[in-house]
C-alpha positions in Angstrom: 96.7 126.6 110.8 95.9 122.8 109.7 95.7 124.2 105.9 99.6 125.9 106.3 100.9 123.2 107.7 100.0 120.5 104.9 100.8 123.4 102.3 104.6 123.4 104.6 105.0 119.6 104.3 103.2 119.3 100.0 106.2 122.0 99.6 108.5 120.0 101.0 107.5 116.6 99.3 107.8 118.7 96.0 111.2 119.9 96.1 113.4 119.0 98.9 111.9 115.5 99.8 110.7 114.5 96.2 112.3 111.2 97.2 109.7 111.0 99.9 106.8 111.5 97.8 105.5 107.8 96.3 106.2 106.5 100.1 104.3 109.1 102.2 101.2 108.6 99.9 100.9 105.1 99.9 102.0 105.1 103.7 98.9 107.2 104.1 96.7 105.6 101.6 97.8 102.4 101.2 97.4 100.1 98.0 94.8 102.6 97.1 97.2 104.8 96.1 98.4 103.9 93.2 95.5 102.0 92.5 92.7 104.4 92.2 95.1 106.8 89.6 93.1 103.9 87.3 89.9 105.2 88.4 90.5 108.2 85.9 92.2 106.3 82.2 89.6 106.3 80.0 88.4 103.1 78.7 88.4 105.2 75.0 92.4 104.6 74.4 92.0 107.2 70.9 94.0 110.1 70.8 96.1 112.4 73.6 96.0 111.8 77.2 97.2 114.7 79.0 98.2 114.0 82.7 98.6 117.4 85.2 100.7 117.9 87.8 101.8 114.2 87.1 104.4 114.5 89.9 106.9 110.7 89.0 105.2 110.3 86.5 103.6 106.4 88.0 99.9 106.7 86.2 101.9 107.4 82.5 103.9 104.6 82.7 101.3 102.4 83.6 99.8 103.0 80.9 100.2 101.4 77.4 101.5 103.6 74.6 100.5 101.3 71.8 96.7 102.1 73.1 97.1 105.7 73.8 99.7 108.3 74.0 100.8 109.9 76.6 102.5 113.1 78.2 102.5 114.6 81.7 102.9 118.4 83.0 104.6 118.4 86.3 105.4 122.1 87.5 108.3 120.7 90.5 111.6 120.6 88.6 112.2 117.5 90.6 109.1 115.9 90.0 109.9 116.3 86.2 113.2 115.0 87.0 111.9 112.2 88.3 109.5 111.2 85.8 111.4 111.6 82.9 113.7 108.7 85.1 110.9 107.2 84.3 111.0 107.2 81.1 107.7 109.0 80.8 107.1 111.9 77.8 107.5 115.2 80.6 106.6 118.9 80.1 107.3 120.8 83.2 105.2 123.8 83.3 102.2 125.2 85.3 98.8 124.1 84.3 97.7 127.5 83.9 100.4 128.3 81.1 100.2 124.3 79.5 102.8 124.5 76.7 100.7 122.4 75.0 98.7 123.6 71.1 95.6 124.7 71.6 92.7 121.2 70.0 95.2 118.8 70.5 94.4 116.6 73.4 91.9 113.7 73.4 91.7 113.4 77.5 92.6 115.8 80.6 93.7 113.8 83.3 94.6 114.8 87.2 95.2 112.8 90.1 95.0 114.1 93.4 96.0 117.3 92.6 96.9 121.0 94.6 94.8 123.6 95.1 95.8 125.0 91.4 92.5 122.2 90.5 90.1 125.3 91.8 92.0 128.2 89.7 89.9 129.8 86.8 93.0 129.6 84.7 93.6 126.0 84.8 89.6 125.4 83.6 90.9 128.1 81.1 93.5 125.9 79.8 91.4 122.2 80.3 89.5 124.2 77.7 91.7 125.7 75.0 94.2 122.3 75.3 91.2 119.7 74.6 89.5 119.1 71.1 85.6 119.1 71.0 84.2 116.2 73.1 87.3 115.5 74.5 86.8 113.4 78.6 88.3 115.0 81.7 88.6 113.0 84.8 90.0 113.7 88.1 90.6 112.2 91.3 90.5 114.0 94.6 90.7 111.5 96.8 88.6 108.9 98.9 88.1 107.6 102.2 90.0 104.0 103.5 87.0 101.7 104.7 88.1 98.5 103.9 91.2 96.1 103.4 94.5 96.0 105.9 95.1 99.1 107.8 91.8 101.1 106.9 91.8 101.5 110.2 94.7 102.9 111.2 94.9 104.8 107.2 91.0 106.4 107.9 92.3 108.4 111.6 95.7 109.5 109.9 93.3 111.2 106.8 90.5 112.5 109.8 94.1 113.6 110.9 95.2 115.6 108.1 92.2 116.7 106.7 90.2 117.4 109.8 86.8 114.9 108.1 87.0 112.0 106.6 88.3 112.8 103.0 84.6 111.8 101.5 83.0 114.6 103.2 84.9 117.1 102.8 83.8 120.6 101.0 85.1 119.8 97.7 85.3 122.6 95.4 83.6 124.3 92.8 85.1 122.5 88.9 85.0 123.0 85.8 83.8 126.6 83.4 81.1 127.2 80.3 82.9 125.0 78.1 84.5 122.1 80.4 80.8 120.6 82.5 80.6 117.8 84.5 80.1 116.9 88.4 81.5 114.7 91.5 81.3 111.4 91.0 81.3 108.9 94.7 82.5 105.5 93.1 82.5 102.8 95.6 86.0 100.7 95.2 88.1 98.0 97.0 89.0 100.4 99.2 85.8 102.6 99.8 84.7 105.8 98.0 86.9 107.5 95.4 85.8 111.6 95.1 86.3 112.3 91.5 85.0 114.7 89.3 84.1 113.9 85.6 83.4 116.3 82.7 83.3 117.0 79.2 84.3 119.7 76.6 81.8 121.3 75.2 81.4 119.9 71.8 79.8 122.9 70.5 82.5 125.7 71.1 86.0 126.4 71.2 88.0 129.3 72.7 90.8 130.2 69.9 
């Protein structure tokens, strides 16, 4: 029941109630909502960065375009329009069929992704578009145990997801060409959960 309710709520936040999407995220996660997005930004800014499921383009908006060329992919037409209004480069498409040239991406990132992040088709596309040795960084969430309002926010996360978000069972991610693992990264709000991996340099699917 909880999962179905969440699907309905998230569906509305990406369509008719898209204007409330960021407000809802900040309301539950506080400053961690935007601050943790920076965990996926690579130190090495060479090449092209692809933000999958970029939403309103908030992460893309923070990047210095003189340091890295960044492109977002967003399936929701409402969110894609909102991202475009922020003057960031966004393509409306699904992550299982990326309109991106094979072997052209140096960094694949995603923050707070939906269930599509566990699809085999998604990872096949990550492997296809990424150059050998490309980085793949996924921010899945985390707990809120420090900072203003942390007590209330930790309870909201537990109510929404059933347990503390840093303790929930994580899906199996990656494939034969994109290997990595989960990282629990301590930050000023608590513990962020990321999946960090690399595109296999020894073979290509194209």
